[in-house]
N, C-alpha and C positions, 0 to 999 in steps of 0.2 A: 325408569326404564333399565332392565338389567339384561345382560347377555347370559345365556346359559353356559355353564362351565362345570367341571368336575367337583363333586362334593368336597373335596379335601383342597380344591384350587391349584392342584398340580397335575402335570401330565407325566405319568411314568413312562420311562424308556426301559427296554429290556437290557439287562447286563451285557448281553453279547448279542450282536447282530450280524448274521452271516453276509459274506461279501455280495450275494445276490440281493439280500434285503437292503445292503447298504447302497446298491445301484437304485433300488426302488425309492429310498430315502433321498438319494440326491435328486432323482427326477421330481420328487414331491417338493423338495426345497426349492428346486428351480421354479416349479409353478407357483409355489406361495410366493417367492419373491416377486414374481411377475403380477401377482394379484395385489400386491401392496402399492398404494399410490406413491408416485414419484416424491422424492424429497421427505421420506420419513426419517424423523430425528429420534434421538434419545429423549426420554421423558423431561430431562432438564432443559434440553433445547427447545423443546415444544413449549414448556413453560414460559421461556424467555420470549419465543415468538408471540405467545398469547399475550404477555404483558405488554409487549411492543405494539400490537394491534389494539389493545384495550386503550392505551394511551392516545392513539390516533382517533379512536371512536370518541373519546372524551372531548377532543377538540372538534370533531365533525360527526355528531351522533345521528345524523340523518343520512350518512353515506351508506347505502344498501351493500356496495361492494365490500366495505369493510366488515360489516355484520357476517356476510357470506364468508370472507376469508377466515374470520375468527371461528364461525361455525365449523368450517372444515378442520381447523386446526383442533377444536375440542373433539371432533370426530376420530382424529388420529391419535388423541389423547385417551380415546374410549370414554369420553364425558358425554355420555349420550342426551342427557337432559339439557345440559348446556348448549350442545350442539344445536339440538332442535330449536331451543329458545332463540339462538341468534339467526338461524335459518328462518324461523317465522317471522322475526323482526326484519330481515332483509327482504322477505317477500311483501310484507306490509308497507315497506319504504318504497319498494320498486316492483308492483306487480307484474310487469313485463319482464323481469329478470327470471326467464324460464329456467336457467341453468340451477337455480334454487331447488327445484324439484328432482333434479339429478342428485344434489348434494343430500337433500332428504332421503331419497331412495336408498343412497349407499349407507347413509347413517342407519337407517331401519334395518338394512340388510345385516349390517355389522352387529348390530344389537339384537339380532335373531327376532326380528318382528316381520317375517316375510310377506305376510298378507298385506300389511299397510305399506309395505315398500313397493309390491307390485302396483297397488292402487296409485301411488304416487308416480312411479315410472310410467305407467300406462298414460298417465295425463301429460308427462313431459314428452314422451314419444309420439303421442298425437300430435303434437306441435313441431317435433323434429324427428321425423320416422326414420331418417337415415343416420342419426348420431350414433356413431360407433361405441363410444363408452356407455351410452344409455343401453343400447342393445346388450352390450356384454354383462352390465350390471342387472338388467332384467333377467337375463339368461341364468345367472347365479341364483337369483331369487327364485326362478321356476325349478331349478334343481332341488332347492330346498323345500319347494312345495310339492316336490315329487312329480313333476311334469317334464320328464326328460326330453320327449320328443318337441315339446313346443321350446324348450331351452336349446336344443340343438338347432332349430330354426333360427332363433335369435342369435347364436353363436355365428351362423352361416351368414347371416345379413351383416352382421359386424365384420366378418372376414371381407365380404364383398366390398364393404364401405371403406377399407384401409388399403392404401396403396402398397404398404409393407406389413402385412398381418405378422404378428408375432407367434412363435411355435406354440405358446401356452392356449392360444385360441383354438388351434386345432387338436390340441390334446383334450382340452375341456369339452369340446363338441363331440369328440370320440368317447369319451368317459360317459357324457350324457346318454348318447344312443346306446352305448354297450348296456347301460343299466336299465334299458327298457325292454331288455329281453334278447334272447339268442337270435331272434329273426333280424335284429337290427345289426348284428356283428358285421355283417358285410358292408352296410352302409358306414359304420364307424371306420372300417379299414380303408374303405375308399377315400373318406375324409382326411384319414392321415395321410394316404399317399397323395392326395392333393396338396397337402403341407409340404411333402417331399418334392413334389414338381416344382413348387413355387421357391422353396427355401434351400433346397439339397438335401441330400441324405444325412439329415443331423441325427445324432444319437438320441437326442430328446424326442424325436418323433418315432424312430425306430423301435425303441424300448417298449413303449406301450403298444405298438403294433405287434411286437413279438407275444406279448402277454394276450393280445386279442386272438392272434393265430393259435396259440395253445389252447385258449378257451374254446375255439372251434375245432380242436384235435386237428389242426392243419400243421403237421410237424415239419414237413418238408419246406413248406413257406416260412415257418419261424426259423428254420436252420438258415435258409436263403438270406434273410434278413440280418440273422446274426453275422453270417460271412461279410455282408456289406459294412457291418459296425467293425468288424475285426480288421478289415482291410484299411481302415483309416486309423488304426491304433498301433503305435510301435511296440506296445506290450500286449502279449496275447494270453496270458495266464487266466485272466478273469473271463475272457471270452470262450477260452477252451473249457473252463469249468462250466460255463453256462451251456455250452454245447453237450457236455456230459450229461447235464441235468435234463435236457430236452430229449437226448436220445433214450435215456432211461425212462423218462416219461412215455416215450413212444414204445417202449418195451425191448428197445435194440441194446440189449446189456453189452454185448461183446464191444460194440462200438462206443458205448459209454464208457467202459474201462479203458480202451485205446485212447479216447479224449482225455481221460484223467492223466493217464501216462504222460500225455503230451503237455498237460498242464503243469505237472510235476517237473518234466524237463525244462519247461519254459521258466520255472522259478529257480531250478538249478542254475540256469544260465544268468541270473540277474548278478550284478555286483554285490558284494557283501552288505554294503550299506542299504540297498534297497531290498535285499532278501530279508534283513533283520528287521523291517519296520513292522508294527503291530499287525496291520491289515494282511501283509503278506504271510507272516508267521501263522495267523489264524486260518487263512485260506490254505495253506500247506498242510497244517494239522487235520483240517476238515477234509481235504483230498485224500490223505493217507488213512484216515478212519474209513471213508467210504470205500477206498480201494480195497482196504483189508477185509471189510465184510462182503464187498462184491466177490473177493477171490475166494472166500469161503464156499461160494456157490458156483465157481467156475471150475473150468478144467485144468489140470496141473500145466498144460503149455501156457495157458493165459497167466496162470499165477506166477510161473517162473520168468515171463517176460518182464516183470518189475524188477527182478534181481540183477 
């Protein structure tokens, strides 16, 4: 059982990532970290854990819980066949251990076998229909199977069955709905706002909401959300730059230039140590380039304002 991966086995990243793309990478990283199971170790530590459980199994070979545990460790090690063998053994030893199907479903999902993962998770959720982790796992399977509306429904049920739902659940639900078509954008935004209502105006919720507002050409709404984020931040240059991008996208070029001027002024006000870090230098260079190109098409009065 092999998971699909790039032909060269590597994932290439661009040599330069703009600050706004950096924000999106950060958001993606937050979501990715949330998707990983708790207690993910380096491969060497996983090997030690697997060896320790193996010794316990040698002393107690009919212990289904131990086979389940080792199967989960193999999954985390991305050893799909070994994981499934252990999980099958756990199920054979204790047919009533229904959580084994959840572990199977996760393994099949991560191994990129979504059809079999769904069948397994359907069986698990038929017995435990309100199991939040099971619903989240099936939702991700449904996304892979290009059934985004059904995925969003599972995410919604998972959220309803958690006393303190994590931000990534609202984000993944919104992404699923947004991928179903423009007629689902409003529902995706409502779902993110539900998260804001429950968890507060988190940046991780407002950033994807801004992207959805822009997708629907709702520029004022996007700017309002950006103001909410900026109000929480002691540094403004990144948010002023984003404001300039949104205004430019809306065709409000004079306001966009003013926002770039304000962003450059915010950078100028930073202490030298912070102004000289790589991200800030790249942001300043990009702002000055964009301002220069914009000034070539602006009135002399606007161009003079930067001097």
